[in-house]
N, C-alpha and C positions, 0 to 999 in steps of 0.2 A: 590190620589190613592183611589179607592173604596174598600168597605169591601170584595167584592168577590176576589180581588187581594190578600188581606191578607189571606183569607181562603184557597187559593190554596196551600200556603206554610206553613200552620199551622195545617195540618191534624193530626199531632201527638202532639198537644199542649192541653191536657185536662185542664190545668190550665186556659188557655184563654177561652175555651168553657164554663167552669163552671162559670167564672167571668161574661161572657156575659149573660148567662142564668139568673144569679142572678140579674144583672143590669136590664134585661128585666122584671123580676118579680117585682122588686122594682118600675120600671117606670109605671107599670100597676095599682099600688095602688092609687086609686083616691076616692074622696068622693062618697058615694053610690048614692046621688042625682044626681051628675054630671054624674056618670056611666050610670044611666038611660037615661039621656038626650043624652049621646053619643050613646047609643044603638039605641035610636029613630032616631037620625040624620043619622047613618050609614044604617039603614033600609030604610029611606026615600030618602037619596041622596047617591047612590052607587058610590064609588070613581073609577075613571079610573086612574090607576097608569101609568104615562108615561115612567117609567123606572123600570118596574117590572122584577125581576130576578128569573129565574128558569132554571134548566138544566135537561133534560130528558134522554139523552144518557149517559150511564155510561162506563167509561174506564174499562179494564179488571181487574185491581186491586181494583176497588171500589166496595163497597157493594151495592146490589140492593136497591133502595129506592122507597117505595110505594108513589103514588101520591094521596093526600087526598084533593080534592077541597072543601069538606065540612068544612075543617079547616079554610079556608079563605073566604067562602061565606058570612059570616055576615059582612065582612070588605070591600070587593071590588066588584065592578061590572065588572071591566075589567082591563086588563093590557097589555102594550106594551112590549113584551118579548125582552130583550137584550140577545140573545142566542149565540152571538159570543164568549163569554167568555169560551165556550166549548174548544176552541183551545187556548193552553197556550201562554201567553206572559210573558217573563221572564226579570227580571232586570239583566243586564249584567254589569252595572256600577253604583256606588253609585252617586246619584244626590241630589242637594239641592232642596227639595220639597217646600221650602218657596219662591222660585223664580217664579214669574208669567211671562206669555208670552213665547216668543221664547227662548228655551234653547240652540238652535243651536248645539245640540250634540245628539248622539244616546245613550240612556240609557236603552231602552227596545227593544227587538226583538220578532217577532212571531216565535214560534218553527217550525211550518209548513209554507209552502208557496205553491202557485200554486195549483196543483192537490191535494196535501195533505189537504189543507184547504177546498177545495170543497168536497172532500170525507168525511171529518169529519162533515161538515155542512149538507150534505145529510143524514148521519146517524142520526143527531139530528132531521131533519125534519121528517124522517120516524118514529122515536121513538115518537115524539110528536103526529103524526097522530094516531098511535096505542093506545097511552095513552088516547087521547081525545075520540077515539071511545069507549074505555072501560068505559068512564064516561060521555057519551053523554047526560045524563039527568041533568048533573051539569055544564058542560063546553063545549065550542065550539070555534073553530078557525073562526074568522070573516074576511071578505075581504073588507067590506065597512062600512061607518059610519052608514048607515041605519041598516045593519045587526047587528052592535055592539049595537045600541040603543035597537033594538028589543030583542036581546039575554039578555041584562041586564034587560029589562022589564019582561022577563020570569023568572027572578031569577037565571040565570046562570052566570058563569064567562065567559066573552068574551075575548079571547086571540088574539092579533094582533102579527103576527110573524115579528120579527125584527132581525137585525144583530148588534152586538155591535162594529163591525169593518168591514170596507170594504175589509179586507184581505180575508174574506171567499168567495169573488167573484173572487179571483185570479186576480183582476184588469182587468177583461174582461167583457165588456158590454153585450156580448152574454150569459155569465154565469149569470149575473144579470137578464137578461130577462127570462132565464129558471127558476131561483129561484122565480121570480115573478109569474110564472105560477104555482109554487108549493105553493103559498100563501104569499110570502114575501111582506110586506107592509111598512117596515121601514129599513133604512140602516144608521148606523153611519159611517161617512166618515173615521174615524180613532178611535183608542183607545190609550193605552199606547205606542204601537209600531206604527211607521209610516206605511202607506200603499204604494202600488206602485204608487199611484196617488196624495198623499198629506201628509202633515206633522202633527204630533201630538204635543200637548203641553208638552209631556214628551220626545219626540224624533223628533227633526226637522233636517233632513239631510241638511248639509250645501250646498250640490251639487244641490238639487232640493227643495228649500224651497217653502212652500205654495202649492197651487193647480197647478199642471202641466197640459199640454195639455190633457193627458189621464184623469185627474181629471175633466176637463171641459166636456169631453165626457161622463164621468160617471154621472155627474150632469144632463146633458141633457137627458140621458137614464132614470134616476130616475124620472125626470119631465114627460117624455113621458109615463112611465109605472105606474105612480101613486104611486111610492115608496117614502114615506116621508124621507127627508134628515135630519139627526141628526148631529148637529155640536158640541155637548158636546165632550170635549177632543181635539177638533181641536186647532192647533196653531193659534195665532192671524191672521197671514197672510193668513192661509187657510180659516179661518172664513170669512174674507173680500173677498177672491176670490170666495167662494161659493155664497155669497150674490150678487156679481157682475154679475154672470152668471145664477143664477136660475130664472126660470119663475114661480115657485110655492112657496107658503109660506113654511118655514122650521121650524124645532123644535130643541131646545136644551133640550133633554129629562131629564137631571139631572145636572143642573147647578145652580149657585146662583149669588149673586152680589159681585163682587170683592171689592167694596167699603165698604162692611160690615165686622165686626170682624169675625175671623175664616178664615180658609184657605183651598182651594183646587184649583189646577191649572186649573180645568175645569170651574171655575167661570168666569163671563163676566164683562167687564168694562161697565160703564154707556153708553158710545157711542155705544158699541156693543148691549146692551139691547134696546136702542132707535132704532137702525137700524133693529133689529129683529122685533120689533113692526111695524115699517114702512113697512116691507116686508109682514106683515099680519101673521107672525109666532107666536110662543109662546115659553115660557121657563117653563119646569117642574122643580120646585124647588127641588133640591136634598137634602138629609140629610146633614145638616150643620156640617162641620168638624171644630174642634177646633185646632187652630194653635199650641197651647202648646203641644198637644198630639203628633204631628209630631216631634216637637223639642225634646221631651222626648224619643221618639222612636229612633231618630238619636243618641242622647247622650248615650242611652243604647247599641248601636251597632246593632240595629235590621237590618238596611239596609246593613251594612257591612256584617253581617252574611248571609243575603239573597243573596247577590252577590256571596259570597264564595260558598254557597250551589249550586247555579245555575251554576257557573263555573265548579264545580266538576261534576255535572250531565251531562253537555254538553260534557265534556271530556270522561266520562265513558259510555255514550250512544250516539255514533255517528249517529246511525239510528234515524231519526227525529220522526218516529212513536213510536219507543221504548222510546225515550226521553219524548214525550208527555204522554205516559202511566206511565213512572217512576215518573214524577212530580205529579201524582195523587196517587202514591203508598206509604202508610205510612211506610212500611218496608224499601223501597229503600231510602226514605227521611231520615229515622233514620240512615241507613247505611252511607249516606253522612255526616251527623252530627258527627257520631262516627269517621269516617275516618279523619275528619277535626279537631277533638278534641273539638267540639262545644257542648254546653249543649242540653239536650233533648227538653227543652222548649225554644222557641225563646226569647231572652232578650227583655224586654219591652212589651211583649205580653199582659200584664195586662192592657195596655193602650187602647186596642182595644175597650173595652166596654165604653170608655170615648169619642169616636170620634164624635158621633152625638147625638142630642137630639131634640125633637119636638119643644120646645120653640125657640131654635136658628134657626131652619128651618123656623118657622113662622116669625121670625124677618127678614130673607132674603126675604120671600114672600112679606111681607108688604113693605119692601124697594122697591122691584121691581114693585109691583102694584102701589105704589105711584108715581114711576118714569114714568111708561109707561101705566098704567091702568090695571084694573082687567080683561080686555078682553084678556090679553096675558099671563096669568100665570096659572099653574097647579101644581100638585104634582108628582114628579118622585123620589121615595124613593131610588132607586138603592140598594134595599135589596132583599134577597131571600124571596119569598112569603111564603115559608114553614119554614123559619128560626125562631129562638126563639125571635128575636128582631122586627119582622114585625108587629105582633099584637100590642105591646105597642107603636110602632112608629105611626101606623095609628090611634089608639085610642087617643094617645097623641096629634096628630094634630087636630083631631076632637074636643077634649076637649079644646084645646087652642083657636080654632075658636069660640067656644061657650063663653069662658071666655072673649074673646076680642070683643064680640058682633058683629061678622060678620053677615051681613044680609043674608036672605035665598037666595036672588038673587046672592050675591057674592059667597056663598058656591056652588050654582048650577053651576056657570060658572067655578069655580076653579076645582070642582070635575068631571064635565063631559062636560059642554057646550063648553069650549074653545077647548078642544081636538077634539070633534066631528066636530066642524067647520073646524079645520085644516085638519082632515081626509077627509071631504067632498071636501075641496079645493085641494086635491091631488087624483082625481079620476083615477081609472085604466081603460084602454081600454079593459081589458080582462073580460070575463064573470064572474059573481059571485058577 
């Protein structure tokens, strides 16, 4: 599970947010000499985050949020936005998150589907357009690798529009084509919930495991349109199905090595990593997640509480748009907790700040790079770019690379070169 999934259901957990902010502040405390070297590195080599998270459209119950590109300009040159998390995916059944591969069960579902998904993602695209126009001196949406490199050279943040799940296409290649005309350049095949055309590593329908015929059609459409295919969160059988039929290099935007300590079900086996490199693709190493934190969350009853709250919300908000809004509404979430007799703060939420750290992330990166080569790795934090943990994570990664004596060439490939190559290898036939 990524940190955004936690955040959806912890909007009323001030204890969690305070703990996370404190952890972020502590992580940023580094020797002043190293701090200066990190500053110099981040000015010289601007990072392209292959799994940058930000959300621009706000639900009715949410407070407006100002967009401040200057807050992240010293850290990043560009990001591939995973904006599909705008549409809620909810856990409907408690699952063992320490089990890798096919779960062969549905534990998560998308709140909206079909036209509802498309409507929400169009709202997000339009909100991004307006926001970027208001900060055009600092940020730009880019459609090509050349435009991305030039935007970074100008000192701006370059955003690549992506979906965190194919659900936002309604499983329709024609919708995918229209979204590409609006600037879509990356699509994750799936996320926590299965899509109409493939299975997730969290929810693999027994009836249509892996990539179905519609999925093969969607892969072909992505190849034709120059939309990069993201296989993070795919079930194993879906991953192999995508590799079998794609004609373009693919990306796992925020995955790690399954062989390394720590756990997330989106991590890939050695065979999968080798196959990704053979395809000419790449893996953005996601923030490494510690197995023990998941086990402590489960023991504290976090996932059980989450399933109970979601079940209550589904029963009390039968209209799916109302449900999507309610899941972002702190007042309605507290009402659900009160009605169920649950505590105001989710049990185990203090573990959130212990989930990831830069050094563990670099351990994953080095394992993968030694296995398949430095030409096939990048950084995909899966963190909100304006969140309190983003700055210490990026600076921690940069500091770790310096302490581990990464060469300038290696850093250049990890920070920018490998992604720009992948972007070039997925050219769009559309102008721009």
